C-alpha positions in Angstrom: 0.1 -0.1 0.2 1.3 3.6 -0.5 1.9 5.6 2.3 -0.7 7.9 3.9 0.7 10.8 2.8 0.9 9.8 -1.1 -2.9 8.7 -0.5 -3.7 12.2 0.0 -1.3 14.1 -2.4 -2.9 12.1 -5.1 -6.1 13.0 -4.4 -5.9 16.3 -6.7 -3.7 14.5 -9.3 -6.6 11.8 -9.9 -9.4 14.2 -10.4 -8.8 15.1 -14.3 -9.5 11.0 -14.6 -13.0 10.7 -12.9 -15.6 11.5 -14.8 -18.4 11.0 -12.4 -19.5 14.1 -10.4 -22.3 15.6 -8.0 -22.5 18.7 -6.2 -22.6 19.4 -2.7 -21.0 22.7 -1.5 -20.7 21.3 2.0 -18.6 18.4 2.0 -14.8 19.2 3.6 -13.0 15.8 3.0 -12.6 12.4 3.9 -11.1 9.0 2.9 -11.4 5.6 2.0 -10.2 2.2 3.6 -9.8 -1.3 2.4 -9.6 -4.0 4.8 -8.9 -7.5 4.0 -11.7 -9.7 5.9 -10.2 -13.2 5.8 -6.7 -14.8 5.3 -7.3 -15.0 1.9 -7.2 -12.2 -1.1 -10.7 -11.5 -1.8 -13.5 -10.8 0.8 -12.7 -6.9 1.8 -14.7 -4.2 3.8 -14.4 -1.1 2.1 -15.4 2.2 3.9 -15.3 6.0 3.6 -15.6 8.6 6.0 -16.8 12.2 4.8 -17.0 15.4 6.4 -19.3 17.5 6.3 -20.6 20.8 7.1 -23.5 20.8 9.0 -24.0 24.5 8.5 -23.6 24.7 5.4 -25.2 21.6 4.5 -29.0 23.3 3.6 -29.8 20.8 0.6 -26.7 18.1 0.6 -27.9 14.5 0.6 -28.2 12.9 3.9 -28.9 9.3 2.9 -28.5 7.0 0.2 -25.3 5.0 -1.3 -22.3 6.1 -2.3 -21.4 5.2 -5.6 -17.2 4.5 -6.3 -15.3 2.8 -8.9 -12.5 0.4 -9.0 -10.2 1.5 -11.7 -7.1 -0.3 -12.9 -4.2 1.9 -12.8 -2.2 0.7 -16.1 -4.4 3.1 -18.6 -7.4 4.0 -15.8 -9.9 1.6 -17.1 -13.3 1.8 -14.7 -13.6 -2.3 -13.6 -16.0 -2.2 -11.1 -18.5 0.4 -9.9 -19.8 -0.5 -6.0 -22.0 1.4 -3.8 -21.0 2.0 -0.1 -24.3 1.8 2.6 -24.4 4.8 4.7 -24.7 3.9 8.0 -27.6 4.8 10.2 -26.0 7.0 12.9 -23.7 10.0 11.8 -21.2 11.6 14.4 -20.3 15.3 15.3 -16.9 16.3 15.4 -16.1 17.7 19.0 -14.2 20.8 18.7 -11.3 21.6 21.7 -12.1 24.9 22.0 -15.6 25.0 21.4 -16.2 29.0 22.2 -13.5 29.6 19.0 -15.7 26.8 16.6 -18.8 28.7 17.6 -17.5 31.9 16.5 -17.0 30.5 13.4 -20.2 28.4 13.3 -18.1 25.4 12.5 -20.3 22.2 12.9 -18.7 19.0 11.5 -20.8 15.5 11.1 -19.2 12.3 9.9 -21.0 10.5 7.5 -19.9 6.7 7.7 -20.0 4.3 4.6 -19.7 1.0 4.2 -19.5 -2.3 2.5 -18.4 -6.1 2.5 -17.2 -7.2 -1.0 -15.7 -10.2 -2.6 -13.3 -9.7 -5.7 -12.1 -12.4 -7.9 -8.0 -12.6 -7.6 -8.2 -13.6 -10.8 -9.6 -10.1 -12.0 -7.5 -8.4 -10.3 -4.1 -9.5 -11.2 -2.7 -6.5 -13.3 1.1 -5.5 -11.6 0.6 -1.7 -11.6 -2.3 -2.3 -9.1 -5.6 -0.3 -8.7 -7.7 2.5 -7.0 -10.6 3.3 -5.3 -11.8 6.3 -6.1 -15.0 9.2 -5.7 -15.2 12.2 -6.8 -17.7 15.9 -6.0 -17.9 19.3 -6.8 -17.3 21.0 -5.2 -15.6 22.2 -1.8 -17.3 24.5 0.6 -17.2 28.1 0.2 -16.2 28.8 3.3 -12.9 27.2 2.9 -10.1 30.0 3.5 -7.3 28.4 2.3 -7.8 27.4 -0.9 -8.7 30.1 -3.8 -12.5 29.7 -5.1 -12.9 26.6 -3.0 -16.6 26.5 -4.0 -15.1 25.8 -8.0 -12.9 22.7 -7.2 -14.1 18.9 -6.2 -13.3 17.0 -3.9 -11.6 13.4 -4.7 -11.0 10.7 -2.7 -8.7 8.2 -3.4 -7.0 4.8 -2.3 -4.4 2.2 -4.2 -4.1 -1.1 -3.4 -1.9 -3.6 -5.2 -3.1 -6.8 -7.6 -4.7 -9.8 -5.6 -2.4 -11.9 -7.4 1.4 -11.4 -8.1 3.3 -14.0 -9.9 0.8 -16.6 -10.3 0.5 -16.3 -6.0 -2.7 -14.6 -3.8 -1.9 -11.3 -2.2 -3.2 -10.2 1.1 -3.2 -6.5 2.2 -5.1 -3.7 3.9 -5.1 -0.2 3.4 -3.5 2.1 6.3 -6.4 3.0 8.7 -6.7 6.8 9.6 -7.4 8.2 12.9 -10.6 10.0 13.7 -9.7 13.8 13.3 -9.2 16.0 16.2 -11.3 18.9 16.9 -8.1 21.6 17.1 -9.3 24.7 16.5 -7.6 27.8 17.0 -8.6 31.7 17.0 -6.7 34.3 15.8 -4.6 36.1 18.4 -5.1 34.3 21.2 -2.9 31.6 22.9 -2.9 27.9 22.1 -1.8 25.0 24.1 -1.5 21.6 22.8 -3.0 19.3 25.7 -1.1 16.3 24.5 2.4 17.8 24.8 
């Protein structure tokens, strides 16, 4: 598997290869995870975690499945579509400095999607590997470290190697991400990281 840093940096690069877009200006970010469920390749749990701005989410989707693609890296050919099912319960991010977060009207919801799938290793044996992808346009207009964020999309991307390599089955899971922290710092105020 590629490192977390590589996965994150590839999010923007892969945008050119994605053809399925939907519109949601309330999306902040997110990630994929791919967990092997057995001792043999093929059975996986695919999960997506999407962070939403609850204040901006006036007309955004709250229910339904998440359609993602599995793409062959060699030629960026779509191999398979998958539908991840949304979990019933959303989680809200807890901000460590709630006063600063409230000042900016921050309220972040985490939508979770997952699905257990079976992939045939014979169909996923290309030596250059594969990737999961999902894209959605556009970003939250309140983002202030990107120019014109409401004109730029979000791309979620996770690479995985061939499930069959040199005639042998290959088992692997993706890195997992810790739940993001709600550290938020007000301008011109002192900040002490409690973890230090």
